[in-house]
C-alpha positions, 0 to 999 in steps of 0.5 A, a space after each residue: 548926409 551929402 555924398 561926394 561922387 568921384 570926379 572924372 580924374 578920380 574915376 579914371 584912376 580908380 578904374 585903371 586899377 580895377 582890371 575891367 574886361 576890355 569889352 566893357 565901356 569905361 564911358 558907359 560905366 562912368 555914366 551908370 556910376 553917375 546915375 547910381 550916386 544920384 540914386 544913392 543920395 536919394 535913398 539916404 535922403 529918404 532915410 530908408 536904412 534908418 541911419 546915415 551910411 557912407 557910400 564906398 564908390 569903389 565897391 559900388 563901381 564893382 557892383 555896376 561893372 559886374 552887373 553890366 558885364 553879366 548883362 552883356 554875357 547873358 543876353 549875348 549883347 555888345 555895348 553898342 547894342 545897349 548904350 542908348 537903351 535907358 531901360 538897360 542902364 536903369 536896370 543895371 543901376 537899380 540892381 547894383 544899388 540894391 545889392 550895394 546897400 543890402 549886401 554891404 550895409 544890411 548884410 547878415 552876420 553871425 554874432 562873432 566872439 573873436 575879432 580878426 584883429 585878435 593876435 590869435 587870428 591876425 598872427 596866424 593870418 599873416 603867416 598864412 598870407 605869406 606862405 600862400 603868396 609864396 606858393 602863388 609864384 610856383 606852377 600848379 595844377 599839373 599833378 605829374 609835376 606839382 602834386 605835393 605843392 598843390 596839396 600843400 597849397 590846398 591845405 593852407 587855403 583851407 586853414 585860411 578859410 577856417 580862420 575866416 569862418 571863425 571870425 565870421 561867427 561860423 564856429 561849427 562850420 570851421 570845425 567841420 572844414 578842419 576835417 578836410 584839412 586833417 585829411 589833407 595833412 595826413 595825405 601830404 605827410 605820407 607822400 612826403 615820407 614815402 616819396 616817389 612810390 607813394 606819389 606815383 601810386 596816388 597819381 594812378 588812383 587819381 586817374 582811377 577816380 577820374 574813370 570812376 566818375 566819368 571824367 575821362 573823355 575817351 570811352 576807350 581810355 576809360 575802359 582800359 583804366 577799369 581793366 587795370 582797376 579790376 586786375 589790381 583788385 583781383 591781385 589783392 583778393 578784393 570783390 566788386 563791392 570793394 571797388 570804391 574804397 580801393 579807388 580812393 585808398 588803394 594807393 596805400 599799398 605803395 606804403 611798406 607799413 600798410 602791407 606788413 600789418 593786416 590791421 590797416 584798412 582801405 579807409 581814412 581812420 584805419 589807413 591814411 590817418 594811422 599810417 600818417 601817425 595822427 591817429 590821436 585825432 580820430 575822435 576829433 575827426 569823428 566829431 567833425 564828421 558828425 557835424 558835417 553830416 548835420 547831426 544834432 551836434 551841428 544844430 545844438 552846439 556850444 559856440 564858444 567850445 567849437 570856437 576855441 576847439 577850431 582854433 586849437 586844431 587849425 593851429 596844430 594842423 598849421 604847425 605840421 603843414 608849415 614843417 612840410 612846406 618848409 621842407 619842400 620850399 627850402 629845398 627849392 630856393 636859393 640862399 638869399 630867399 631861404 634867409 628871408 623865409 627863416 627870418 620871417 619864421 623866426 619873427 612869427 613862429 615862436 609867437 604862434 607857439 606862445 599863442 597856441 599854448 595860451 589858448 590851449 591852457 584857457 581851453 583846458 581850464 574852461 573844460 575843467 570848470 564845466 566838468 566840475 559844475 
């Protein structure tokens, strides 16, 4: 099988779209690319893979560029230092070729029982990609101003990751990650429902957590935070052993219902989850926690069961997150942008609901048959 390298004009066009760092030399990369394509042809001629495979020049270029950039950074060199050193270029090309053929053509993959093209996955993905694209346009990572948007973005990012894990055949890992997604949606639900008092309390406890983890650079500031922590704990009648759970869940005291019912606790199940109205997921959360902690459920799990369970759970969390997102998003945008979002929602949301209902019916029927056996 003969492979055809990019000519210089084609190379320049591809290179211009790769966003290569300015400290890297295009000429040096082109030279390495030429050597790499010669090496790739030699590997194919020797039939080392046992089959003919196409060579993707763009992917091979990305391996070369990243190996080259890493070499300069790790050895504190410049291109001028290495441009005449054949040993360096040979090393870069050799490693890039090894990684290209191994990672791209011999890459280990779990056996997957569902394709990314399946409507149950692709319909969810198109909606997730749209929302994540929207959220990308907004400022983030400034908790005082963007807390709820940051949490929303994290929730949808985890839903996207769960979708990818399912497609890649990592069903139990998808289910385990849903546990964190569920925590995120519960927190966001409470912050949206109770507004500014809950948000302020949550932000305060983020600072408490930073102090507890040693993430505040000033010792004086850290000491002041601990004075505040101990004062609040004393007001609540908490002891030193309760500090960790207070730091993590003490923000719940800003929620009126928490203070009215002694059955609410500083934890997830009897605090955040119950207050958010999603306590019906407690058993699923517990099961996901067991898998996250490498119980026998993780090692000896039925792939098909966790595949369909993960799909159902990520859909249910998505529906709730999307409603919260729409509430935030539609209150911040103009009429025309709102119309576009509503049009997209009308186009795909009903389809998502139909897909979910079909999946749920199939899952329930499969469980009934298994129980009857």
